[in-house]
SEFIPA-906822 format. One line per 2 residues: their letters; for each residue x, y, z of C-alpha. Coordinates in nm, 3 decimals, m for minus. Each point is the difference from the previous one (the first is absolute). Layout:
# residues N
A> X Y Z  ...
***
This chain:
# residues 478
MI> 8.875 9.920 7.709  0.290 0.232 m0.078
RF> 0.104 0.214 0.298  0.317 0.202 0.038
GT> 0.190 0.001 0.329  0.292 0.208 0.127
DG> 0.229 m0.148 m0.264  m0.217 m0.067 m0.306
WR> m0.213 m0.302 m0.086  0.092 m0.358 0.089
AV> m0.213 m0.309 m0.047  0.014 m0.376 m0.042
LA> 0.099 m0.119 m0.347  m0.285 m0.149 m0.207
RE> m0.258 0.100 0.261  0.004 0.381 m0.006
FT> 0.331 0.072 m0.173  m0.091 m0.101 m0.356
FD> 0.071 0.141 m0.345  m0.359 0.129 m0.011
NV> 0.040 0.195 0.324  0.349 0.124 m0.092
GR> m0.151 0.123 m0.326  m0.278 0.179 0.189
VA> 0.255 0.175 0.221  0.214 0.093 m0.302
DA> m0.306 0.139 m0.177  m0.106 0.210 0.301
FS> 0.360 0.117 0.050  0.026 0.108 m0.365
RF> m0.327 0.194 0.005  0.103 0.171 0.324
LI> 0.332 0.113 m0.151  m0.171 0.134 m0.312
ET> m0.258 0.191 0.204  0.245 0.156 0.246
SE> 0.333 0.048 m0.181  0.087 0.324 m0.174
RL> 0.249 m0.190 m0.211  0.036 m0.375 m0.052
NG> 0.376 m0.056 0.011  m0.039 m0.370 0.062
VV> m0.006 m0.289 0.247  0.277 m0.237 0.111
VS> m0.100 m0.362 0.067  0.215 m0.264 0.169
FD> m0.045 m0.327 0.189  0.146 m0.235 0.260
TR> 0.101 m0.368 m0.014  m0.341 m0.146 0.086
FL> m0.201 m0.246 m0.208  m0.143 0.179 m0.307
SE> 0.118 0.345 0.115  0.168 0.071 m0.333
RF> m0.316 m0.094 m0.193  m0.221 0.207 0.228
AR> 0.237 0.295 m0.051  m0.012 m0.036 m0.379
YF> m0.380 m0.022 0.003  m0.026 0.308 0.221
AE> 0.239 0.186 m0.231  m0.200 m0.100 m0.309
VV> m0.325 0.127 0.151  0.162 0.336 0.083
AS> 0.165 0.025 m0.343  m0.338 m0.065 m0.163
YD> m0.112 0.333 0.147  0.277 0.173 m0.198
IP> 0.214 0.046 0.311  0.377 m0.057 m0.043
VA> 0.116 m0.301 0.204  0.354 m0.105 0.092
LS> m0.006 m0.370 0.094  0.303 m0.137 0.183
KK> 0.186 m0.274 m0.187  0.056 m0.196 0.322
FT> m0.113 m0.012 0.360  0.124 0.288 0.215
PT> m0.016 0.114 0.362  m0.289 0.235 0.067
PA> 0.236 0.293 0.082  0.159 m0.038 m0.345
LS> m0.345 0.048 m0.154  m0.067 0.300 0.225
FA> 0.329 0.161 m0.099  m0.078 m0.056 m0.369
VK> m0.336 0.178 0.037  0.169 0.306 0.149
QL> 0.301 m0.011 m0.234  m0.212 m0.030 m0.316
KF> m0.248 0.261 0.130  m0.288 m0.236 m0.070
NA> m0.349 0.032 0.147  0.008 m0.320 0.203
GV> 0.151 m0.342 0.051  m0.160 m0.342 0.040
MI> 0.169 m0.290 0.178  m0.147 m0.348 m0.022
TA> 0.094 m0.148 0.337  m0.144 m0.139 0.320
SH> 0.316 0.101 0.184  0.043 m0.227 0.305
NP> m0.325 m0.195 m0.028  m0.008 m0.380 m0.050
YF> 0.057 m0.148 m0.347  m0.372 m0.033 m0.079
YN> m0.049 0.379 0.011  0.072 0.268 m0.255
GI> m0.072 0.370 m0.005  0.045 0.348 m0.144
KF> 0.185 0.300 0.144  m0.045 0.345 m0.153
KA> 0.281 0.256 0.007  m0.040 0.374 m0.047
AY> 0.200 0.241 m0.216  0.216 0.097 0.299
GG> 0.131 m0.358 0.026  m0.191 m0.124 0.303
PV> m0.328 m0.162 0.100  m0.316 0.171 m0.114
LN> m0.214 0.158 0.269  m0.347 m0.118 0.101
DF> m0.197 0.214 m0.245  0.174 m0.162 m0.299
TQ> m0.114 m0.353 0.081  m0.343 0.123 0.108
QI> m0.047 0.157 m0.342  0.097 m0.326 m0.170
EK> m0.245 m0.194 0.217  m0.278 0.241 m0.101
RL> 0.069 m0.069 m0.367  0.001 m0.378 0.025
DA> m0.277 m0.165 m0.198  m0.088 m0.341 m0.137
RS> 0.099 0.063 m0.360  0.296 m0.179 m0.150
PK> 0.263 0.229 m0.152  0.071 m0.015 m0.370
ID> 0.353 m0.046 m0.131  0.079 0.201 m0.313
PL> 0.300 m0.171 m0.168  0.087 0.307 m0.209
RV> 0.003 0.231 0.301  0.198 m0.254 0.201
KK> 0.264 m0.015 m0.274  0.013 0.380 m0.013
NL> 0.006 0.074 0.376  0.165 m0.296 0.177
QE> 0.377 m0.022 0.020  0.210 m0.251 0.193
VD> 0.278 0.177 0.190  0.287 m0.060 0.242
IV> m0.069 0.203 0.314  0.282 m0.152 0.202
GD> 0.309 0.191 m0.119  m0.110 0.344 0.118
YF> m0.105 m0.146 0.335  0.345 m0.156 0.052
RQ> 0.166 0.333 m0.079  m0.230 0.187 0.239
IK> 0.076 m0.237 0.288  0.375 0.035 m0.052
TL> m0.025 0.380 0.033  m0.143 m0.048 0.351
LN> 0.276 m0.228 0.129  0.345 0.071 0.143
PQ> 0.219 m0.237 m0.206  0.292 0.004 0.244
SL> m0.208 m0.092 0.305  m0.197 m0.265 m0.185
AS> 0.311 m0.160 m0.147  0.151 m0.003 0.351
FK> m0.248 m0.268 0.102  0.234 m0.294 m0.059
KK> m0.183 m0.273 0.188  m0.215 m0.270 m0.155
MA> m0.378 0.036 0.002  m0.298 m0.215 m0.092
YD> m0.294 0.135 m0.201  m0.343 m0.162 m0.029
AM> m0.182 0.128 m0.308  m0.307 m0.204 0.101
FG> m0.053 m0.083 m0.370  m0.106 0.362 m0.048
CG> 0.099 0.307 m0.200  0.316 0.066 0.197
MG> 0.174 m0.286 m0.180  0.265 0.135 m0.233
FL> m0.046 0.355 0.123  0.191 m0.008 0.328
SH> 0.250 m0.233 m0.168  0.073 0.278 m0.248
FF> 0.122 0.220 0.286  0.182 m0.284 0.172
EA> 0.206 m0.044 m0.316  0.043 0.374 m0.058
FN> 0.147 0.053 0.349  0.181 m0.336 0.022
LQ> m0.214 m0.121 0.291  m0.009 m0.368 0.100
AQ> m0.348 m0.149 0.015  m0.162 m0.340 m0.006
IL> m0.343 0.008 m0.164  m0.301 m0.200 0.117
HG> m0.314 m0.047 m0.210  0.139 0.209 m0.283
EE> m0.195 m0.172 m0.276  m0.358 0.025 m0.120
NP> m0.245 m0.224 0.185  m0.362 0.123 m0.010
LF> m0.090 m0.227 0.293  0.267 0.164 0.222
NR> 0.063 m0.344 0.155  m0.343 0.049 0.162
TP> 0.148 0.274 0.220  m0.144 0.351 m0.047
PE> 0.273 0.240 m0.122  m0.035 0.213 0.311
PV> 0.333 0.076 0.175  m0.104 m0.072 0.357
AR> 0.178 m0.230 0.243  m0.224 m0.305 m0.048
NL> 0.062 0.003 m0.377  0.378 0.041 0.025
SE> 0.086 m0.314 0.195  0.217 m0.141 m0.279
LS> 0.196 0.325 m0.022  0.033 0.006 0.378
RL> 0.137 m0.355 0.012  0.247 0.076 m0.278
IA> 0.135 0.303 0.186  0.020 m0.188 0.329
RG> 0.222 m0.261 m0.168  0.221 0.287 m0.119
PF> 0.210 0.171 m0.089  m0.240 0.283 m0.090
AI> 0.002 0.352 0.144  m0.359 0.080 m0.093
GL> m0.308 m0.133 m0.174  m0.215 0.198 m0.243
AT> m0.344 m0.065 m0.145  m0.249 0.174 m0.228
DG> m0.369 m0.070 m0.047  m0.184 m0.103 m0.315
DA> 0.029 0.335 m0.177  0.313 0.119 0.186
DR> m0.149 0.316 0.147  0.036 m0.143 0.352
CA> 0.295 m0.167 0.167  0.143 m0.160 0.313
LL> 0.338 m0.054 0.166  0.134 m0.282 0.216
DE> 0.305 0.047 0.220  0.314 m0.217 0.007
KG> m0.177 m0.255 0.223  m0.299 m0.029 m0.232
QF> m0.223 0.208 0.229  m0.262 0.228 m0.156
VQ> 0.088 0.371 0.023  m0.304 0.204 0.101
LH> m0.087 0.272 m0.248  m0.076 0.212 0.308
DL> 0.378 m0.009 0.061  0.113 0.028 m0.362
LP> m0.193 0.325 m0.052  0.182 0.204 0.269
LL> 0.334 m0.158 m0.094  m0.036 0.095 m0.367
AE> m0.142 0.342 0.084  0.292 0.086 0.227
YL> 0.255 m0.126 m0.254  m0.152 0.195 m0.288
FK> m0.042 0.312 0.212  0.341 0.004 0.173
IR> 0.230 m0.173 m0.249  m0.155 0.057 m0.342
GW> m0.133 0.349 0.073  m0.352 m0.074 m0.118
DG> m0.273 0.213 0.154  m0.370 m0.013 0.076
NI> m0.258 m0.125 0.246  m0.135 m0.352 0.049
VR> m0.348 m0.126 m0.084  m0.098 m0.338 0.140
TT> m0.312 m0.208 0.032  m0.173 m0.038 0.334
SM> 0.112 m0.365 0.017  0.363 0.105 0.054
HH> 0.167 0.059 0.336  0.084 0.346 0.129
TI> 0.380 m0.033 0.030  0.032 0.189 m0.328
DR> m0.203 0.291 0.145  0.245 0.041 0.288
LM> 0.300 m0.029 m0.232  m0.125 0.267 m0.240
AR> m0.083 0.234 0.289  0.367 m0.012 0.102
YG> 0.089 0.136 m0.343  m0.271 0.265 0.004
KS> m0.214 m0.189 m0.251  m0.354 m0.132 0.016
SV> m0.162 m0.338 m0.052  m0.350 m0.008 m0.146
EV> m0.235 m0.292 0.076  m0.254 m0.110 m0.264
PV> m0.244 m0.292 m0.037  0.128 m0.331 m0.138
GF> 0.037 m0.005 m0.379  0.289 0.147 m0.194
KN> m0.229 0.233 m0.193  m0.043 0.187 0.331
VC> 0.379 0.021 0.032  0.023 0.114 m0.363
EV> m0.250 0.280 0.056  0.227 0.155 0.264
ML> 0.312 m0.057 m0.214  m0.163 0.207 m0.275
KQ> m0.055 0.293 0.238  0.315 0.006 0.217
EI> 0.372 m0.054 m0.027  0.023 m0.357 0.125
LI> 0.312 m0.198 0.080  m0.172 m0.340 0.022
GA> m0.362 m0.108 m0.023  m0.051 m0.338 0.167
EE> m0.249 m0.269 0.085  0.037 m0.290 0.243
SG> m0.035 m0.267 m0.269  0.338 0.081 m0.156
GF> m0.078 0.280 m0.243  0.238 0.298 0.008
GF> m0.014 0.295 m0.239  0.271 0.266 m0.028
GK> m0.066 0.366 m0.070  0.303 0.028 m0.229
HL> m0.138 m0.283 m0.215  m0.377 m0.048 m0.027
PE> m0.310 0.026 0.221  m0.005 m0.378 m0.032
RD> 0.120 m0.312 0.183  0.323 m0.142 m0.139
GI> 0.134 m0.321 0.149  0.301 m0.003 m0.233
LT> 0.122 0.346 0.104  m0.075 m0.065 0.369
LL> 0.220 m0.310 0.010  0.283 0.168 m0.191
LA> m0.002 0.297 0.238  0.002 m0.242 0.295
LE> 0.306 m0.177 m0.146  0.163 0.338 m0.059
ML> m0.063 0.092 0.364  0.160 m0.325 0.116
GY> 0.296 0.060 m0.230  0.048 0.347 0.146
YQ> m0.024 m0.102 0.366  0.185 m0.330 m0.047
AP> m0.225 m0.155 0.262  m0.263 m0.276 m0.009
IS> m0.363 0.102 m0.007  m0.057 m0.163 0.341
AL> 0.259 0.234 0.156  m0.173 0.304 m0.149
VN> m0.335 m0.119 0.132  0.146 m0.058 0.348
DL> 0.151 0.349 0.002  m0.333 0.149 m0.108
RQ> m0.185 m0.176 0.281  0.260 0.105 0.256
RF> m0.059 0.361 m0.099  m0.379 m0.014 m0.028
GP> m0.097 m0.290 0.223  m0.113 m0.356 m0.068
FH> m0.274 m0.083 m0.248  m0.210 m0.309 m0.060
YL> m0.254 m0.054 m0.274  m0.258 m0.264 m0.089
RK> m0.262 m0.019 m0.274  m0.278 m0.253 m0.046
DF> m0.203 m0.052 m0.317  m0.348 m0.153 m0.007
YG> m0.177 m0.147 m0.300  m0.371 m0.050 0.059
EP> m0.354 0.114 m0.067  0.019 0.369 m0.103
EL> m0.325 0.083 0.180  0.131 m0.145 0.326
LK> 0.331 0.184 m0.020  m0.170 0.330 m0.082
AN> m0.258 m0.046 0.276  0.266 m0.063 0.262
LL> 0.200 0.305 m0.108  m0.313 0.216 m0.005
RL> m0.081 m0.110 0.354  0.347 0.100 0.120
RT> m0.015 0.335 m0.184  m0.347 0.078 0.135
QP> 0.085 m0.096 0.358  0.379 0.037 0.039
PQ> 0.136 m0.184 0.305  0.137 0.183 0.303
RV> 0.243 m0.283 0.069  0.183 m0.255 m0.214
AG> 0.094 m0.317 0.190  m0.016 0.206 0.319
MP> 0.222 0.277 m0.140  m0.160 0.350 m0.004
VE> m0.074 0.160 m0.339  0.133 0.355 m0.027
KV> m0.123 0.100 m0.347  m0.223 m0.131 m0.279
AL> 0.044 0.081 m0.372  m0.267 m0.085 m0.259
KD> 0.140 0.142 m0.324  0.115 m0.343 m0.122
GL> m0.182 m0.293 0.154  0.062 0.026 0.374
KL> 0.327 0.089 0.171  0.033 m0.024 0.377
YL> 0.284 0.174 0.183  0.065 m0.147 0.345
EN> 0.147 0.186 0.297  0.310 m0.224 0.003
GT> 0.092 0.102 m0.357  m0.142 m0.307 m0.173
WA> m0.226 0.058 m0.301  m0.239 m0.230 m0.188
LF> m0.150 0.057 m0.345  m0.303 m0.191 m0.132
RV> m0.088 0.003 m0.372  m0.225 m0.190 m0.241
SQ> 0.084 m0.027 m0.371  m0.249 0.145 m0.249
TE> 0.101 m0.238 m0.280  0.078 m0.330 0.177
PL> m0.167 m0.202 0.280  0.285 0.107 0.226
AR> 0.058 0.188 0.325  0.329 0.097 0.163
IY> 0.107 0.092 0.351  0.330 0.187 0.041
VG> 0.153 0.044 0.347  0.322 0.176 0.098
GA> 0.165 0.114 0.321  0.301 m0.005 0.229
EL> m0.108 m0.298 0.213  m0.036 m0.338 m0.172
DA> m0.239 m0.132 0.265  m0.232 0.299 m0.048
VK> 0.013 m0.041 m0.379  m0.093 m0.369 0.028
KA> m0.283 0.070 0.243  m0.141 0.276 m0.221
LD> 0.015 m0.227 m0.305  m0.173 m0.287 0.181
WG> m0.269 0.239 0.118  m0.047 0.129 m0.353
VA> m0.024 m0.351 m0.139  m0.274 m0.085 0.246
QM> m0.191 0.316 m0.095  0.031 m0.045 m0.377
TQ> m0.089 m0.370 0.004  m0.321 0.025 0.198
KQ> m0.222 m0.229 m0.204  m0.362 0.036 m0.097
AG> m0.230 m0.276 m0.118  0.100 m0.133 m0.341
KR> 0.319 0.204 m0.021  0.358 m0.100 0.060
IT> 0.366 0.093 m0.015  0.173 m0.230 m0.248
QE> 0.370 0.068 0.046  0.244 0.194 0.217
RT> 0.358 0.108 m0.067  0.237 0.172 0.239
EA> 0.303 0.213 m0.091  0.272 0.099 0.244
***
């Protein structure tokens, strides 16, 4: 069954993600464009480094071209934000990225991008789902030859990124860094800027490996142990990482410790606002901590909270002047660029910030926490029976608790899963994925003991078992 989630369609290769199903999606997508577009300017198609991604992209492009729609097919793999920029730059109707982003190697997927250069909104994918049918699309070789063109979409993206950087500050970062491409689309792209600004970097996993060394290309602490060990041995001032399609990223400090994105967001926002003179409000997902809200209030700006999923961030970015749109999982979008996550630009701006301040990232984080108070964060992922996970969340939503591990609940929010605000300032968010057998609990607060207790309480609630159902795996992020 083909179902679209907050970030497109992802499925297991050879089980649901097959050429037949990709063809069905391409066929429905093409008919939707024809029925709803005043003018068919064209579609950009690109792909990541996964097994068969290039062939899936070509097949998708051929189906679309067979409908007499112009198609620009990337000559090589690209980061998703490069595709998004190409859609906007070329003034095409839409973009299609063959990628499963940070999922394990046995997944693949499709992301759709709108003409404005960001994720499509819910109605777009709902309309495609409505048009899905069992018929196999027909490839018309003559129309393919007429409408499909292989293009380089990278050059314009490089030039765009350079216009957003301060060359002097970036070039002032003279210390050595380590970058983990995670075998994904960031390989070769960040290196281009390292060379352009004479930055010293050691590259990990900068070659194609569709198995990703059996480690999902998700830049979270548990997947960056090799990078962390390398930095700890030194001498490296910082560690960088991008996910499978390079729209999300992560940083490690000079000791190899993971830098919370909850800290990076206010640091970057303050730098761009005070030093670079950029303007705008913040939009963040509900899974992010509230330090950024307090920071923006000091500058007379607002911070808007939206449900998890960057398309919700994008929707606000299209309506307001936004400085940064952010999600907890490492996706930052910049109003001066695109209403889209861009891991490449995020890391370059972070390096520029460090070059300007001439201070390690750990020192900036410590200063931030001295000004706004301590912060601790934990997240736990559960893989298990979807019915069990949904039933447990429904029970909590229907009968919200008055206390969490003995700590009084001050407020309950239901707009995205369940979010509990405790009287001591701790918060806990419970969500269940619509596309994977996965649930997540996010907990943040000033007191580590309270955060741990709230997480343990949440784990007990979400893993209450029923006959014949089970939780298969747990993962914790700090």
